[in-house]
C-alpha positions as MATLAB code, in Angstrom:
seq = 'MTRGLDVWLYSSDDAELNSQMDEDLYASLLRTHPHLTFISSHKSTAEAHFELFHERFSRFGYCHTSLLSPDLPFNQSRLSKALRSDMIYLDGGNTYYFLEALRKAKLMPSLREFVKKGGVLGGTSAGAIILTPNINTASYPTSDHDENESGIEDLTALGVVGFEFYPHWVDQPAYNEALLEQSELIDVPIYGAPDGGGVRSHAGRLTFYGDVHAFVDGSKIRLNPFH';
ca = [
      99.599   92.771  115.572;
      98.579   92.543  111.895;
     101.023   92.191  109.022;
      99.577   95.183  107.154;
      98.068   95.078  103.682;
     100.173   92.833  101.447;
      99.429   93.215   97.737;
     101.405   91.919   94.734;
     100.896   93.342   91.227;
     102.390   91.465   88.277;
     102.650   92.559   84.662;
     102.592   88.977   83.332;
     102.159   85.389   84.495;
     105.375   84.062   82.931;
     106.948   81.725   85.504;
     110.497   82.160   84.201;
     110.377   85.958   83.997;
     108.703   86.223   87.414;
     110.880   83.670   89.208;
     112.305   86.023   91.865;
     109.020   87.794   92.537;
     107.173   84.466   92.745;
     109.783   83.080   95.132;
     109.509   86.135   97.379;
     105.715   85.998   97.344;
     105.705   82.316   98.285;
     108.186   82.945  101.110;
     105.975   85.736  102.443;
     103.114   83.279  103.005;
     104.978   81.877  106.041;
     103.071   78.580  106.271;
     104.770   75.352  105.166;
     101.801   74.233  103.058;
      99.888   77.389  102.128;
      96.455   77.429  100.526;
      96.297   79.497   97.334;
      93.052   80.431   95.574;
      93.087   81.445   91.904;
      90.199   83.602   90.691;
      89.799   83.304   86.936;
      88.912   86.223   84.685;
      86.765   84.187   82.270;
      85.200   80.749   82.437;
      86.582   79.837   78.994;
      90.213   80.073   80.161;
      89.741   79.179   83.835;
      91.087   75.610   83.850;
      94.065   76.269   81.564;
      95.159   79.374   83.480;
      94.636   77.621   86.816;
      96.950   74.778   85.784;
      99.691   77.265   84.896;
      99.173   79.042   88.220;
      99.514   75.756   90.119;
     102.720   74.905   88.241;
     104.185   78.348   88.971;
     103.875   78.146   92.729;
     104.185   74.415   93.364;
     107.834   74.756   92.292;
     108.580   76.294   95.685;
     106.988   73.605   97.810;
     103.796   71.687   98.355;
     100.759   73.975   98.384;
      96.982   73.539   98.245;
      95.482   75.326   95.239;
      91.856   75.904   94.320;
      89.950   77.662   91.551;
      87.033   80.073   91.792;
      85.329   81.422   88.657;
      83.118   84.447   89.317;
      81.213   83.980   86.045;
      80.178   80.426   87.024;
      77.864   79.467   89.892;
      79.537   78.744   93.240;
      78.138   78.140   96.714;
      78.839   79.832  100.028;
      80.962   76.905  101.191;
      83.331   77.342   98.256;
      83.565   81.072   98.857;
      84.242   80.575  102.566;
      87.073   78.185  101.705;
      88.583   80.753   99.323;
      88.433   83.476  101.967;
      90.372   81.249  104.373;
      93.264   81.031  101.892;
      96.720   82.373  102.602;
      96.658   84.071   99.211;
      94.014   84.972   96.636;
      95.307   85.692   93.137;
      93.382   87.431   90.336;
      93.876   86.232   86.769;
      94.715   88.278   83.685;
      92.279   88.817   80.818;
      89.840   91.513   79.752;
      89.792   94.000   82.616;
      86.262   95.262   81.973;
      84.730   91.805   81.787;
      86.617   90.641   84.874;
      85.572   93.643   86.968;
      81.936   93.210   85.977;
      82.077   89.470   86.781;
      83.528   90.162   90.240;
      80.802   92.723   90.910;
      77.989   90.453   89.763;
      79.337   87.672   91.996;
      79.459   90.194   94.877;
      83.126   89.381   95.488;
      84.511   92.922   95.705;
      83.656   93.545   99.399;
      84.895   90.050  100.330;
      88.263   90.639   98.629;
      88.736   93.974  100.403;
      87.932   92.365  103.748;
      90.240   89.426  102.995;
      93.327   91.596  102.542;
      92.423   93.874  105.453;
      92.356   90.820  107.716;
      95.870   89.781  106.698;
      95.378   87.689  103.564;
      97.847   88.169  100.715;
      96.234   89.482   97.531;
      97.907   89.248   94.140;
      97.052   89.712   90.497;
      98.406   89.583   86.973;
      97.710   92.179   84.278;
      93.924   92.754   84.429;
      93.866   91.233   87.905;
      96.617   93.610   89.023;
      94.775   96.632   87.588;
      91.669   95.625   89.557;
      93.711   95.881   92.776;
      94.160   99.627   92.171;
      91.626  102.448   92.700;
      90.216  102.160   89.159;
      90.789  100.385   85.859;
      91.610  103.468   83.784;
      94.941  102.014   82.637;
      93.085   99.337   80.652;
      91.807  102.048   78.304;
      94.995  103.351   76.675;
      96.867  103.776   74.408;
      94.385  103.629   71.532;
      96.634  101.157   69.714;
      96.749   98.653   72.593;
      93.908   98.564   75.115;
      91.135   96.321   76.389;
      87.787   96.504   74.640;
      84.937   97.524   76.919;
      82.507   95.053   75.395;
      80.583   94.948   78.666;
      79.879   98.650   78.322;
      80.514   99.328   82.013;
      80.788  102.994   82.985;
      81.796  102.714   86.648;
      85.520  101.927   86.519;
      86.019  101.900   90.301;
      88.117   98.917   91.392;
      89.273   97.420   94.713;
      91.514  100.308   95.742;
      93.751   98.253   98.044;
      96.812  100.186   96.831;
      97.191  103.935   96.434;
      98.557  104.047   92.885;
      97.644  103.031   89.350;
      99.362  100.168   87.526;
     100.115   99.702   83.836;
     101.081   96.097   82.919;
     102.900   95.038   79.728;
     104.548   98.439   79.578;
     106.988   98.908   76.694;
     109.429  101.830   76.540;
     108.024  103.188   73.306;
     106.410  106.548   72.405;
     102.827  105.278   72.138;
     102.898  103.935   75.709;
     104.983  106.694   77.257;
     102.970  109.531   75.748;
      99.682  108.012   76.955;
     101.038  107.418   80.458;
     102.586  110.874   80.694;
      99.352  112.519   79.577;
      97.282  110.509   82.054;
      99.738  111.215   84.882;
      99.003  114.933   84.570;
      95.296  114.308   85.206;
      95.544  112.321   88.440;
      97.005  112.769   91.921;
      98.712  109.376   92.276;
     101.656  107.802   90.427;
     101.225  105.294   87.618;
     103.738  102.444   87.691;
     104.503  101.021   84.267;
     105.872   97.487   84.529;
     107.289   95.434   81.651;
     106.576   91.710   81.523;
     108.612   90.101   84.268;
     108.207   93.204   86.417;
     105.837   94.184   89.169;
     105.209   95.944   92.453;
     104.706   94.714   95.996;
     102.859   97.020   98.384;
     103.314   95.830  101.960;
     102.319   97.888  104.974;
     102.887  101.108  103.053;
     106.297  100.111  101.636;
     106.747   99.522   97.913;
     109.167   97.008   96.381;
     109.770   97.107   92.626;
     110.725   94.131   90.485;
     112.215   94.606   87.052;
     112.536   97.822   85.068;
     109.499   99.603   86.529;
     109.016  103.297   85.703;
     106.890  105.835   87.552;
     104.812  108.372   85.632;
     104.069  111.345   87.879;
     102.834  114.849   87.012;
     103.917  114.533   83.399;
     107.359  113.099   84.205;
     108.801  109.634   83.614;
     111.068  108.337   86.374;
     113.116  105.144   86.291;
     113.006  103.238   89.575;
     115.857  101.099   90.823;
     114.740   97.469   90.817;
     114.985   95.653   94.139;
     116.623   92.630   92.521;
];
């Protein structure tokens, strides 16, 4: 019996704001000394972000952590080790660059297979967006979006959850109007999560952390936080 797809989407990587969600994620790993792999979004920030990731989760107990940077060379042995992890976690950064780096490194099929086989998959901001069917939410509003410096046109992402995710959501007109407009164009909900908030999708059941709002068919709906 498999545990079902277990996917965690975070708005931010702030350890204090995410304390309850982090604690629940760590507890879900079941093993006493889990192995966690951090996949960086850009080689320039890989080490610094990895250190913060290690500090976040080592608070809950001893764990093995390792770093994989898709925009730096790595061998098959290192990839195999990552795919044996209890959890793989995708970094935040520029969503377009990160998606292109994962594609060039041929990691997308491996990540899908990893979570289908029972591995826990998580991500922050850009990394969380990449867990969804596409990265459209990185493109709006016009006042606050990622620059597509890579010029990629295919915005298809991992699609391991059946909704779209908007990190760093703020309850202000510029964000709400863009999300409401987009929600009328698609057939799945968009979950807007403020920093410190997020969504867990486990075996078809959703758990919301923080003041998450759903944007569906042109309507904005406040969801009751789990904690």
